[in-house]
C-alpha positions, 0 to 999 in steps of 0.5 A: 157168394149172394147174389143181388139182382138190381138196377141202379136206378130202383130206389127198392134195389138201393135199399138192399143196396146201402144196408149189404154195403152198411154191413160190408157183405161180400155179394156180386150185383146183377143188373137187370135193364129194365125194358125187357130183361125183367120179362125174359124166361130166366128172370120169371124163374127167378121172380114169377112178379118180375120185378127187382130187387132179387136176393139169391144165398146158396140157392134162397131166394128171397124177392121185394126189398122189405123182406130182404133188409130183415133176411140181412138183418137177421142172418147179418146182424152186426151192424145193426140197422134194427134197434132191440127196443120195443118202441124203437123196433115199432118206430121202424116199422111204423117209418117203413109202412107209412113210406109204403103205404102213404109216401109211395103213392103220392111220389108217382102223382108227383113223379107224374106231375114232374115229367109233365104228363097231365094229372087231375089238379084233384089228384094232384092236391091230394097228393101235395096234402098227403106228403104233407102229413107224411112229413109231419109224421117223420118231422114228429119223429125225428125231433132234433135227432140225426136218425129215427131212434137216438143214435143208430141209422136203420132201416127206417133211414134207409126206407123213408130216407131215399123216398124223401131224396128221391122227393126233393129231386123232382122238386118238392119243396122240404124247406117247412120241415127242417128236421126233415132237412138235417135229417137228409143232410146226414144220411148223404153224408153216409158213405154206403148213400154217397155210393147207390145214388145217381148222377144227375146225367143218371137221373135224367136219362131216369126220367126220360125212360119213365115218361116213355113207358107212361105216356 
């Protein structure tokens, strides 16, 4: 059985968790508490970069969430979370990479601001502009569809959807982006999505831990 090293508050881990649930793959969850477990010799032997998620399949270790998603898609192709049309494949990859390279840094800035940790006004303004640019890009790619690829829930929706959901939880309004709001509604109706989302109490505890680390 697959072993899935994770923490339920990690967006990167939840990406993989959703894929596992969507594909109905049996797995053994191994929770790593991010207050020290990731630095133990036992875990560093599994991942020398001491972060989650990690997937172990019959001794084969896969680190980095996007690599794990690709591995699961290749080994368990049904139901498909990656389209076969060249333009649709490019769309999925674009959405994933924009999320990682453009949106994620802005999320860090907004998180610090939400936790009332001092952020330079210039950096906050840059983050606001970056989020607006990404939301416009996502809106254009979504159009009036529920998902980025017509009629198919894909890895793009998983990766970007979790980040955008997190933004909304830390006070970033999506009101100017109705396509994004409708997409978020469609995502939250999926059973897999509902299973991995933290409770409000868990989210507040997570924020308190993050503030203690960043302060």
